[in-house]
PyMOL commands that place a pseudoatom at each C-alpha (Angstrom):
pseudoatom trace, name=CA, resn=UNK, resi=1, chain=A, elem=C, hetatm=0, pos=[210.564, -27.473, 99.469]
pseudoatom trace, name=CA, resn=UNK, resi=2, chain=A, elem=C, hetatm=0, pos=[210.953, -25.016, 102.360]
pseudoatom trace, name=CA, resn=UNK, resi=3, chain=A, elem=C, hetatm=0, pos=[209.799, -22.186, 100.077]
pseudoatom trace, name=CA, resn=UNK, resi=4, chain=A, elem=C, hetatm=0, pos=[206.638, -24.058, 99.114]
pseudoatom trace, name=CA, resn=UNK, resi=5, chain=A, elem=C, hetatm=0, pos=[205.831, -24.907, 102.741]
pseudoatom trace, name=CA, resn=UNK, resi=6, chain=A, elem=C, hetatm=0, pos=[206.470, -21.305, 103.799]
pseudoatom trace, name=CA, resn=UNK, resi=7, chain=A, elem=C, hetatm=0, pos=[204.162, -20.078, 101.017]
pseudoatom trace, name=CA, resn=UNK, resi=8, chain=A, elem=C, hetatm=0, pos=[201.398, -22.538, 101.914]
pseudoatom trace, name=CA, resn=UNK, resi=9, chain=A, elem=C, hetatm=0, pos=[201.570, -21.707, 105.628]
pseudoatom trace, name=CA, resn=UNK, resi=10, chain=A, elem=C, hetatm=0, pos=[201.471, -17.986, 104.853]
pseudoatom trace, name=CA, resn=UNK, resi=11, chain=A, elem=C, hetatm=0, pos=[198.582, -18.393, 102.459]
pseudoatom trace, name=CA, resn=UNK, resi=12, chain=A, elem=C, hetatm=0, pos=[196.647, -20.479, 105.001]
pseudoatom trace, name=CA, resn=UNK, resi=13, chain=A, elem=C, hetatm=0, pos=[197.132, -17.890, 107.736]
pseudoatom trace, name=CA, resn=UNK, resi=14, chain=A, elem=C, hetatm=0, pos=[196.137, -15.077, 105.412]
pseudoatom trace, name=CA, resn=UNK, resi=15, chain=A, elem=C, hetatm=0, pos=[192.992, -16.841, 104.217]
pseudoatom trace, name=CA, resn=UNK, resi=16, chain=A, elem=C, hetatm=0, pos=[191.995, -17.886, 107.735]
pseudoatom trace, name=CA, resn=UNK, resi=17, chain=A, elem=C, hetatm=0, pos=[192.073, -14.280, 108.853]
pseudoatom trace, name=CA, resn=UNK, resi=18, chain=A, elem=C, hetatm=0, pos=[190.091, -13.074, 105.886]
pseudoatom trace, name=CA, resn=UNK, resi=19, chain=A, elem=C, hetatm=0, pos=[186.926, -15.143, 106.067]
pseudoatom trace, name=CA, resn=UNK, resi=20, chain=A, elem=C, hetatm=0, pos=[183.887, -13.564, 107.630]
pseudoatom trace, name=CA, resn=UNK, resi=21, chain=A, elem=C, hetatm=0, pos=[184.533, -9.959, 106.579]
pseudoatom trace, name=CA, resn=UNK, resi=22, chain=A, elem=C, hetatm=0, pos=[182.646, -9.944, 103.271]
pseudoatom trace, name=CA, resn=UNK, resi=23, chain=A, elem=C, hetatm=0, pos=[179.988, -7.455, 104.234]
pseudoatom trace, name=CA, resn=UNK, resi=24, chain=A, elem=C, hetatm=0, pos=[182.466, -4.594, 104.635]
pseudoatom trace, name=CA, resn=UNK, resi=25, chain=A, elem=C, hetatm=0, pos=[182.256, -3.466, 100.993]
pseudoatom trace, name=CA, resn=UNK, resi=26, chain=A, elem=C, hetatm=0, pos=[178.492, -3.834, 100.936]
pseudoatom trace, name=CA, resn=UNK, resi=27, chain=A, elem=C, hetatm=0, pos=[178.244, -1.665, 104.064]
pseudoatom trace, name=CA, resn=UNK, resi=28, chain=A, elem=C, hetatm=0, pos=[180.577, 0.970, 102.644]
pseudoatom trace, name=CA, resn=UNK, resi=29, chain=A, elem=C, hetatm=0, pos=[178.629, 1.096, 99.379]
pseudoatom trace, name=CA, resn=UNK, resi=30, chain=A, elem=C, hetatm=0, pos=[175.324, 1.359, 101.262]
pseudoatom trace, name=CA, resn=UNK, resi=31, chain=A, elem=C, hetatm=0, pos=[176.719, 4.150, 103.427]
pseudoatom trace, name=CA, resn=UNK, resi=32, chain=A, elem=C, hetatm=0, pos=[177.821, 6.164, 100.378]
pseudoatom trace, name=CA, resn=UNK, resi=33, chain=A, elem=C, hetatm=0, pos=[174.514, 5.896, 98.557]
pseudoatom trace, name=CA, resn=UNK, resi=34, chain=A, elem=C, hetatm=0, pos=[171.699, 8.387, 99.110]
pseudoatom trace, name=CA, resn=UNK, resi=35, chain=A, elem=C, hetatm=0, pos=[168.535, 7.259, 100.818]
pseudoatom trace, name=CA, resn=UNK, resi=36, chain=A, elem=C, hetatm=0, pos=[166.324, 5.082, 98.611]
pseudoatom trace, name=CA, resn=UNK, resi=37, chain=A, elem=C, hetatm=0, pos=[163.680, 7.807, 98.352]
pseudoatom trace, name=CA, resn=UNK, resi=38, chain=A, elem=C, hetatm=0, pos=[166.312, 10.203, 96.949]
pseudoatom trace, name=CA, resn=UNK, resi=39, chain=A, elem=C, hetatm=0, pos=[167.682, 7.750, 94.401]
pseudoatom trace, name=CA, resn=UNK, resi=40, chain=A, elem=C, hetatm=0, pos=[166.501, 7.612, 90.838]
pseudoatom trace, name=CA, resn=UNK, resi=41, chain=A, elem=C, hetatm=0, pos=[166.726, 3.948, 89.945]
pseudoatom trace, name=CA, resn=UNK, resi=42, chain=A, elem=C, hetatm=0, pos=[167.651, 3.262, 86.334]
pseudoatom trace, name=CA, resn=UNK, resi=43, chain=A, elem=C, hetatm=0, pos=[164.922, 1.437, 84.492]
pseudoatom trace, name=CA, resn=UNK, resi=44, chain=A, elem=C, hetatm=0, pos=[165.807, -2.143, 83.685]
pseudoatom trace, name=CA, resn=UNK, resi=45, chain=A, elem=C, hetatm=0, pos=[165.474, -1.295, 79.998]
pseudoatom trace, name=CA, resn=UNK, resi=46, chain=A, elem=C, hetatm=0, pos=[168.097, 1.472, 80.398]
pseudoatom trace, name=CA, resn=UNK, resi=47, chain=A, elem=C, hetatm=0, pos=[170.751, -0.960, 81.655]
pseudoatom trace, name=CA, resn=UNK, resi=48, chain=A, elem=C, hetatm=0, pos=[172.927, -1.980, 78.723]
pseudoatom trace, name=CA, resn=UNK, resi=49, chain=A, elem=C, hetatm=0, pos=[175.662, -3.844, 80.598]
pseudoatom trace, name=CA, resn=UNK, resi=50, chain=A, elem=C, hetatm=0, pos=[175.987, -5.599, 83.933]
pseudoatom trace, name=CA, resn=UNK, resi=51, chain=A, elem=C, hetatm=0, pos=[179.534, -5.445, 85.274]
pseudoatom trace, name=CA, resn=UNK, resi=52, chain=A, elem=C, hetatm=0, pos=[180.036, -8.295, 87.742]
pseudoatom trace, name=CA, resn=UNK, resi=53, chain=A, elem=C, hetatm=0, pos=[183.134, -8.116, 89.934]
pseudoatom trace, name=CA, resn=UNK, resi=54, chain=A, elem=C, hetatm=0, pos=[184.042, -11.378, 91.676]
pseudoatom trace, name=CA, resn=UNK, resi=55, chain=A, elem=C, hetatm=0, pos=[186.701, -10.930, 94.318]
pseudoatom trace, name=CA, resn=UNK, resi=56, chain=A, elem=C, hetatm=0, pos=[187.160, -10.233, 97.995]
pseudoatom trace, name=CA, resn=UNK, resi=57, chain=A, elem=C, hetatm=0, pos=[187.404, -7.122, 100.112]
pseudoatom trace, name=CA, resn=UNK, resi=58, chain=A, elem=C, hetatm=0, pos=[190.603, -8.626, 101.535]
pseudoatom trace, name=CA, resn=UNK, resi=59, chain=A, elem=C, hetatm=0, pos=[192.537, -9.372, 98.344]
pseudoatom trace, name=CA, resn=UNK, resi=60, chain=A, elem=C, hetatm=0, pos=[194.969, -6.620, 97.325]
pseudoatom trace, name=CA, resn=UNK, resi=61, chain=A, elem=C, hetatm=0, pos=[194.163, -6.501, 93.572]
pseudoatom trace, name=CA, resn=UNK, resi=62, chain=A, elem=C, hetatm=0, pos=[190.467, -6.734, 94.495]
pseudoatom trace, name=CA, resn=UNK, resi=63, chain=A, elem=C, hetatm=0, pos=[190.818, -3.747, 96.831]
pseudoatom trace, name=CA, resn=UNK, resi=64, chain=A, elem=C, hetatm=0, pos=[192.400, -1.827, 93.962]
pseudoatom trace, name=CA, resn=UNK, resi=65, chain=A, elem=C, hetatm=0, pos=[189.276, -2.559, 91.889]
pseudoatom trace, name=CA, resn=UNK, resi=66, chain=A, elem=C, hetatm=0, pos=[186.888, -1.008, 94.436]
pseudoatom trace, name=CA, resn=UNK, resi=67, chain=A, elem=C, hetatm=0, pos=[187.507, 2.629, 93.404]
pseudoatom trace, name=CA, resn=UNK, resi=68, chain=A, elem=C, hetatm=0, pos=[187.295, 1.589, 89.746]
pseudoatom trace, name=CA, resn=UNK, resi=69, chain=A, elem=C, hetatm=0, pos=[183.897, -0.031, 90.362]
pseudoatom trace, name=CA, resn=UNK, resi=70, chain=A, elem=C, hetatm=0, pos=[182.720, 3.059, 92.252]
pseudoatom trace, name=CA, resn=UNK, resi=71, chain=A, elem=C, hetatm=0, pos=[183.823, 5.345, 89.391]
pseudoatom trace, name=CA, resn=UNK, resi=72, chain=A, elem=C, hetatm=0, pos=[182.073, 3.197, 86.767]
pseudoatom trace, name=CA, resn=UNK, resi=73, chain=A, elem=C, hetatm=0, pos=[178.908, 3.151, 88.857]
pseudoatom trace, name=CA, resn=UNK, resi=74, chain=A, elem=C, hetatm=0, pos=[179.034, 6.909, 89.395]
pseudoatom trace, name=CA, resn=UNK, resi=75, chain=A, elem=C, hetatm=0, pos=[179.722, 7.782, 85.758]
pseudoatom trace, name=CA, resn=UNK, resi=76, chain=A, elem=C, hetatm=0, pos=[177.633, 5.136, 83.978]
pseudoatom trace, name=CA, resn=UNK, resi=77, chain=A, elem=C, hetatm=0, pos=[175.132, 4.021, 86.636]
pseudoatom trace, name=CA, resn=UNK, resi=78, chain=A, elem=C, hetatm=0, pos=[172.178, 4.856, 84.429]
pseudoatom trace, name=CA, resn=UNK, resi=79, chain=A, elem=C, hetatm=0, pos=[173.435, 2.385, 81.786]
pseudoatom trace, name=CA, resn=UNK, resi=80, chain=A, elem=C, hetatm=0, pos=[175.660, -0.034, 83.713]
pseudoatom trace, name=CA, resn=UNK, resi=81, chain=A, elem=C, hetatm=0, pos=[174.733, -2.123, 86.714]
pseudoatom trace, name=CA, resn=UNK, resi=82, chain=A, elem=C, hetatm=0, pos=[177.806, -2.775, 88.888]
pseudoatom trace, name=CA, resn=UNK, resi=83, chain=A, elem=C, hetatm=0, pos=[177.589, -5.894, 91.048]
pseudoatom trace, name=CA, resn=UNK, resi=84, chain=A, elem=C, hetatm=0, pos=[180.209, -7.111, 93.535]
pseudoatom trace, name=CA, resn=UNK, resi=85, chain=A, elem=C, hetatm=0, pos=[180.411, -10.583, 95.084]
pseudoatom trace, name=CA, resn=UNK, resi=86, chain=A, elem=C, hetatm=0, pos=[182.938, -11.386, 97.787]
pseudoatom trace, name=CA, resn=UNK, resi=87, chain=A, elem=C, hetatm=0, pos=[183.607, -15.009, 96.865]
pseudoatom trace, name=CA, resn=UNK, resi=88, chain=A, elem=C, hetatm=0, pos=[185.494, -15.619, 100.136]
pseudoatom trace, name=CA, resn=UNK, resi=89, chain=A, elem=C, hetatm=0, pos=[182.231, -15.352, 102.058]
pseudoatom trace, name=CA, resn=UNK, resi=90, chain=A, elem=C, hetatm=0, pos=[179.457, -17.860, 102.489]
pseudoatom trace, name=CA, resn=UNK, resi=91, chain=A, elem=C, hetatm=0, pos=[177.043, -15.536, 100.669]
pseudoatom trace, name=CA, resn=UNK, resi=92, chain=A, elem=C, hetatm=0, pos=[179.354, -14.809, 97.734]
pseudoatom trace, name=CA, resn=UNK, resi=93, chain=A, elem=C, hetatm=0, pos=[180.886, -18.244, 97.263]
pseudoatom trace, name=CA, resn=UNK, resi=94, chain=A, elem=C, hetatm=0, pos=[178.047, -19.605, 95.087]
pseudoatom trace, name=CA, resn=UNK, resi=95, chain=A, elem=C, hetatm=0, pos=[178.685, -16.833, 92.550]
pseudoatom trace, name=CA, resn=UNK, resi=96, chain=A, elem=C, hetatm=0, pos=[182.290, -17.949, 92.161]
pseudoatom trace, name=CA, resn=UNK, resi=97, chain=A, elem=C, hetatm=0, pos=[180.909, -21.345, 91.200]
pseudoatom trace, name=CA, resn=UNK, resi=98, chain=A, elem=C, hetatm=0, pos=[178.182, -19.877, 88.989]
pseudoatom trace, name=CA, resn=UNK, resi=99, chain=A, elem=C, hetatm=0, pos=[180.686, -17.855, 86.951]
pseudoatom trace, name=CA, resn=UNK, resi=100, chain=A, elem=C, hetatm=0, pos=[183.344, -20.601, 87.104]
pseudoatom trace, name=CA, resn=UNK, resi=101, chain=A, elem=C, hetatm=0, pos=[186.104, -18.254, 88.215]
pseudoatom trace, name=CA, resn=UNK, resi=102, chain=A, elem=C, hetatm=0, pos=[189.695, -19.445, 88.477]
pseudoatom trace, name=CA, resn=UNK, resi=103, chain=A, elem=C, hetatm=0, pos=[191.272, -16.378, 90.053]
pseudoatom trace, name=CA, resn=UNK, resi=104, chain=A, elem=C, hetatm=0, pos=[190.256, -13.177, 91.780]
pseudoatom trace, name=CA, resn=UNK, resi=105, chain=A, elem=C, hetatm=0, pos=[189.487, -10.564, 90.888]
pseudoatom trace, name=CA, resn=UNK, resi=106, chain=A, elem=C, hetatm=0, pos=[187.530, -11.624, 87.847]
pseudoatom trace, name=CA, resn=UNK, resi=107, chain=A, elem=C, hetatm=0, pos=[185.298, -9.237, 85.935]
pseudoatom trace, name=CA, resn=UNK, resi=108, chain=A, elem=C, hetatm=0, pos=[182.385, -10.618, 83.941]
pseudoatom trace, name=CA, resn=UNK, resi=109, chain=A, elem=C, hetatm=0, pos=[180.401, -8.402, 81.595]
pseudoatom trace, name=CA, resn=UNK, resi=110, chain=A, elem=C, hetatm=0, pos=[176.829, -9.333, 80.710]
pseudoatom trace, name=CA, resn=UNK, resi=111, chain=A, elem=C, hetatm=0, pos=[174.667, -7.837, 77.985]
pseudoatom trace, name=CA, resn=UNK, resi=112, chain=A, elem=C, hetatm=0, pos=[171.124, -6.594, 78.590]
pseudoatom trace, name=CA, resn=UNK, resi=113, chain=A, elem=C, hetatm=0, pos=[169.847, -10.164, 78.194]
pseudoatom trace, name=CA, resn=UNK, resi=114, chain=A, elem=C, hetatm=0, pos=[172.238, -11.506, 80.836]
pseudoatom trace, name=CA, resn=UNK, resi=115, chain=A, elem=C, hetatm=0, pos=[174.581, -13.221, 78.384]
pseudoatom trace, name=CA, resn=UNK, resi=116, chain=A, elem=C, hetatm=0, pos=[178.300, -13.001, 79.044]
pseudoatom trace, name=CA, resn=UNK, resi=117, chain=A, elem=C, hetatm=0, pos=[180.192, -11.147, 76.325]
pseudoatom trace, name=CA, resn=UNK, resi=118, chain=A, elem=C, hetatm=0, pos=[183.542, -10.447, 77.994]
pseudoatom trace, name=CA, resn=UNK, resi=119, chain=A, elem=C, hetatm=0, pos=[185.653, -11.674, 80.911]
pseudoatom trace, name=CA, resn=UNK, resi=120, chain=A, elem=C, hetatm=0, pos=[188.914, -10.524, 82.484]
pseudoatom trace, name=CA, resn=UNK, resi=121, chain=A, elem=C, hetatm=0, pos=[191.063, -11.802, 85.357]
pseudoatom trace, name=CA, resn=UNK, resi=122, chain=A, elem=C, hetatm=0, pos=[193.165, -9.561, 87.588]
pseudoatom trace, name=CA, resn=UNK, resi=123, chain=A, elem=C, hetatm=0, pos=[193.165, -5.814, 88.043]
pseudoatom trace, name=CA, resn=UNK, resi=124, chain=A, elem=C, hetatm=0, pos=[191.314, -4.161, 85.163]
pseudoatom trace, name=CA, resn=UNK, resi=125, chain=A, elem=C, hetatm=0, pos=[192.029, -0.442, 84.627]
pseudoatom trace, name=CA, resn=UNK, resi=126, chain=A, elem=C, hetatm=0, pos=[189.067, 1.889, 84.346]
pseudoatom trace, name=CA, resn=UNK, resi=127, chain=A, elem=C, hetatm=0, pos=[190.108, 3.070, 80.872]
pseudoatom trace, name=CA, resn=UNK, resi=128, chain=A, elem=C, hetatm=0, pos=[190.040, -0.512, 79.565]
pseudoatom trace, name=CA, resn=UNK, resi=129, chain=A, elem=C, hetatm=0, pos=[186.635, -1.156, 81.129]
pseudoatom trace, name=CA, resn=UNK, resi=130, chain=A, elem=C, hetatm=0, pos=[185.279, 1.962, 79.461]
pseudoatom trace, name=CA, resn=UNK, resi=131, chain=A, elem=C, hetatm=0, pos=[186.471, 0.656, 76.074]
pseudoatom trace, name=CA, resn=UNK, resi=132, chain=A, elem=C, hetatm=0, pos=[184.536, -2.597, 76.668]
pseudoatom trace, name=CA, resn=UNK, resi=133, chain=A, elem=C, hetatm=0, pos=[181.434, -0.684, 77.764]
pseudoatom trace, name=CA, resn=UNK, resi=134, chain=A, elem=C, hetatm=0, pos=[181.512, 1.625, 74.751]
pseudoatom trace, name=CA, resn=UNK, resi=135, chain=A, elem=C, hetatm=0, pos=[181.718, -1.364, 72.400]
pseudoatom trace, name=CA, resn=UNK, resi=136, chain=A, elem=C, hetatm=0, pos=[178.360, -2.395, 73.845]
pseudoatom trace, name=CA, resn=UNK, resi=137, chain=A, elem=C, hetatm=0, pos=[176.545, 0.885, 73.427]
pseudoatom trace, name=CA, resn=UNK, resi=138, chain=A, elem=C, hetatm=0, pos=[177.326, 2.625, 76.712]
pseudoatom trace, name=CA, resn=UNK, resi=139, chain=A, elem=C, hetatm=0, pos=[177.794, 6.357, 76.158]
for i in range(1, 139): cmd.bond("trace and resi %d" % i, "trace and resi %d" % (i + 1))
show_as sticks, trace
zoom trace
């Protein structure tokens, strides 16, 4: 019983300290991207897959996914749209409900019509993501 109480108290403290910091990833992504005028936006018709990452910038496995998302976006950005929602924020919380997630991080892959074709929970290695993307026509 003491172990459960200790775990719950620790989890509560951790979560209380984490709320309200959801815009950190969005800011870091914005800061790394070139100015809008310099960017060549992929045409909607060129996007074959939307890779939705549902997590938090404050969850350890979610943090491990951030470089993976950045690599996928850099290498396949003309064919894959990478979207991140911090579900521990007020702005991102509705997306956790929309995609009915049970754990974070959760990756949801949508086809060009917006239909889900694959889902994964937990850290998802880049090599495995690439296999999923290639099965759906990403080159």
